Structures are given as structure tokens and as C-alpha cells.
VOLO-624267 format. One record per residue (C-alpha): residue in three letters; x negated, y negated, z. Coordinates in Angstrom, 2 decimals. Layout:
BEGIN
   residu      east     north        up
      ALA         X         Y         Z
...
This chain:
BEGIN
   residu      east     north        up
      MET     -0.03     -0.03      0.03
      PRO     -1.62     -3.56     -0.94
      SER     -2.70     -5.82      1.85
      SER     -0.65     -8.61      0.44
      LEU      2.72     -9.92      1.95
      PHE      4.79     -9.01     -1.32
      TYR      4.14     -6.10     -3.48
      PRO      5.87     -4.77     -6.29
      PHE      7.77     -1.39     -6.40
      ASN     10.52      0.00     -8.53
      ILE     13.78      0.70     -6.88
      THR     16.97      2.14     -8.74
      ARG     19.72     -0.48     -8.50
      PRO     23.36     -0.46     -8.53
      ASN     25.03     -1.10    -11.99
      ASP     27.62     -3.63    -10.31
      ALA     26.61     -7.36     -9.59
      LEU     25.46     -8.30     -6.05
      ILE     27.19    -10.67     -3.96
      THR     24.76    -10.78     -0.92
      VAL     21.94     -9.06      0.07
      LYS     20.21     -8.65      3.82
      ILE     17.00     -6.92      4.61
      SER     15.93     -6.00      8.33
      ASN     13.51     -3.52      9.53
      ASN     12.71     -2.16      6.17
      PHE     16.30     -1.46      5.45
      LEU     18.13     -3.07      2.64
      ILE     21.98     -3.62      2.24
      ALA     23.92     -5.30     -0.60
      ALA     27.48     -5.98     -1.16
      THR     28.65     -5.73     -4.82
      VAL     31.44     -7.27     -6.54
      LYS     33.51     -3.92     -6.77
      ASN     33.54     -3.97     -2.62
      THR     30.78     -1.49     -2.40
      LEU     27.89     -1.44      0.10
      VAL     24.59     -0.52     -1.13
      LYS     22.18      1.05      1.48
      PHE     18.37      1.42      0.61
      ASP     15.44      2.54      3.06
      LEU     12.31      0.67      1.85
      LYS      9.94      2.92      3.72
      LYS     11.33      6.08      1.69
      TYR     11.41      4.51     -1.59
      SER     14.31      6.83     -2.40
      ASP     17.54      6.31     -4.25
      PHE     19.94      4.03     -2.65
      SER     23.32      5.16     -1.20
      GLU     26.71      3.64     -1.86
      VAL     29.77      3.06      0.87
      GLU     33.06      1.92     -0.51
      ILE     34.11     -1.16      1.89
      CYS     37.71     -1.15      0.43
      ARG     39.66     -0.29     -2.55
      SER     41.48     -3.64     -3.05
      THR     40.42     -5.41     -6.24
      ASP     41.90     -8.55     -4.74
      ASP     39.62     -8.77     -1.83
      ARG     35.95     -9.80     -1.93
      VAL     33.17     -9.47      0.56
      HIS     32.59    -12.88      2.42
      ASN     29.39    -11.88      4.05
      ILE     27.50     -8.91      5.69
      PHE     25.36     -9.03      8.92
      MET     22.78     -6.46      9.86
      ASP     21.28     -6.56     13.30
      PRO     17.33     -7.26     13.51
      LYS     16.36     -3.46     13.84
      GLY     18.55     -2.54     10.62
      ARG     20.93     -0.18     12.46
      HIS     24.27     -1.87     12.71
      ILE     26.30     -3.72     10.00
      ILE     29.37     -5.85     10.10
      ILE     31.07     -6.68      6.64
      SER     33.57     -9.57      6.80
      MET     35.93     -9.82      3.86
      GLN     37.67    -13.03      2.50
      SER     40.77    -11.70      3.34
      GLY     40.15    -11.65      7.00
      SER     39.41     -7.76      6.91
      ASN     36.29     -6.76      8.76
      PHE     34.46     -3.62      8.90
      TYR     31.57     -1.80     11.00
      THR     29.30      0.79      9.68
      THR     25.87      1.95     10.68
      ARG     22.37      2.79      8.66
      SER     23.50      6.31      8.84
      MET     27.29      6.34      8.68
      LYS     28.79      7.41      5.36
      LYS     32.06      5.37      5.87
      VAL     32.82      1.78      7.04
      ARG     35.31      1.60      9.89
      PRO     37.73     -1.21     10.58
      ILE     37.17     -3.69     13.31
      HIS     41.00     -4.03     14.25
      LYS     40.84     -6.77     16.61
      ALA     39.00     -9.06     14.25
      LYS     41.92     -8.87     11.72
      ASP     42.29    -12.15     10.04
      TYR     39.19    -13.58     11.30
      LEU     36.66    -14.71      8.71
      ILE     33.28    -13.91     10.51
      ASP     30.51    -16.50      9.85
      SER     27.83    -15.38     12.41
      VAL     26.68    -12.67     14.66
      ALA     24.50    -12.98     17.67
      TRP     22.99     -9.48     18.18
      ASN     22.04     -7.98     21.36
      LYS     18.04     -7.92     21.18
      HIS     17.83     -5.34     23.90
      ASN     19.89     -2.66     22.28
      ILE     18.02      0.45     21.53
      SER     21.04      2.58     20.58
      ASP     21.90      3.79     17.12
      ASN     25.56      4.48     18.01
      THR     26.53      1.26     19.72
      THR     25.76     -2.49     19.34
      GLN     25.88     -3.19     22.94
      GLU     27.24     -6.42     23.79
      ILE     27.30     -9.05     20.84
      LEU     28.91    -12.29     19.88
      ILE     30.87    -12.87     16.76
      GLY     31.73    -16.58     15.45
      THR     34.52    -17.30     13.14
      ASN     34.95    -20.05     10.45
      ASP     37.56    -21.54     12.77
      GLY     34.81    -22.16     15.65
      LEU     36.07    -19.20     17.88
      ILE     33.56    -17.01     19.59
      PHE     34.27    -13.23     20.70
      GLU     32.16    -11.20     22.88
      THR     32.63     -7.52     21.75
      GLN     30.69     -4.03     21.70
      LEU     31.11     -1.94     18.60
      SER     30.61      1.85     18.76
      THR     30.44      4.83     16.28
      GLY     32.38      6.76     18.87
      ASP     29.52      9.02     19.82
      GLU     29.05      6.78     23.06
      SER     32.66      5.68     23.44
      ARG     33.83      4.86     27.03
      PHE     37.29      5.20     25.74
      LEU     39.14      7.93     23.92
      SER     40.14      5.50     21.02
      SER     39.88      5.41     17.25
      ASN     38.95      1.76     17.54
      VAL     35.25      0.66     17.25
      GLU     35.90     -1.93     19.68
      GLN     34.92     -0.93     23.28
      PHE     36.09     -4.35     24.35
      TRP     36.91     -7.62     22.53
      LYS     37.54    -10.87     24.47
      GLN     37.30    -14.61     23.59
      VAL     34.50    -16.71     25.04
      PRO     35.77    -20.06     26.32
      PHE     33.77    -22.54     24.33
      ASP     32.28    -25.87     26.01
      ILE     29.06    -27.59     25.49
      PHE     27.80    -26.27     28.85
      TYR     28.34    -22.93     28.15
      CYS     26.26    -23.20     24.75
      PHE     23.46    -25.08     27.00
      LEU     23.30    -21.99     29.19
      ILE     23.19    -19.74     26.18
      VAL     20.17    -21.54     24.81
      ILE     18.47    -21.89     28.22
      ILE     18.89    -18.09     28.83
      ASN     17.40    -17.29     25.33
      LEU     14.41    -19.40     26.07
      LEU     13.73    -17.41     29.09
      LEU     14.10    -14.19     27.92
């Protein structure tokens, strides 16, 4: 492997046009115009895998979010439907409690070491709402539920609370 920061290599690319691409921890994800999530492990240089997000041709991906370790993925659709998957899952699962919210940001838990749960994360919407949640594949679920959300609660927003979040992050 060359010592430079960037180096060329060939990958098989999907046939459909891409909407957005994210890379984290040598793992690439991309959303296509046909509502497919493309996953590619940059360490293995293998062919990509595709996961269908939704069948609706009227809907389109708004944005995708991946945690810094490249394990957890949240997909936000323009219709307000939202989905969760992981690096290894073959399907996406709906985030029922996030229905009708357009997700614009995700603050991931940097202390999370699990492949099966996000631990506590913050989700920001285009309406300025902030939610605290924990998403799970079901393998480490604390509850017998088909929902991926272990809990979902709106965070009261005020400037003092934002200041505390910044200070806590600086101290960690």
C-alpha cells in the first residue's frame, strides 16, 4: 500500500446514480436514486453489497449518517420515514418513533463498543427538535419488542443545556 494519504484502487460501482456517500473507519456507504444503500468494505476491496431501503419510487433519501467506527447507519427519507441498519445487517429496519421527522444530524456515542446497539445518541431534526434514543438490532434488546428504539425521548432545548453539552465534550 502506498505511503501517500490518497491512493488509487478499483472498485465495482453500482449502476444507479448516487445521492450521498459517507466513509468512516474504512467502510463506505452510499445511497442511490433507486433507494438502495450500497455498502463497501475498503479493507477487503471486495464487491459491494446492496440493501433495499424502501420500494416507494415517490420517496428519496434525504441523508445518511454513519457512526465514527462505521458500525451503525441511520437513513432519513424526504417523506419523514427513517431507517436503521448496521454494517453487517442485510435489511434496514424502520425507526417507528422517528416517523415524520426529517433527520438532519446525529451525535453518536463515542464510547460505544457494540456492533448491536448504538448506546445513547442524540438525533436532531430540521424543525430544531433534539431526541435522545438508543437503537438496537434486537440482539441486545432490553425489551421484547420489534422496534429498534430501546427508548425515545425529546430533549428539552435551551441555551444553557447546549452550553453544558459543549463543556462535557471538551472535558472528555
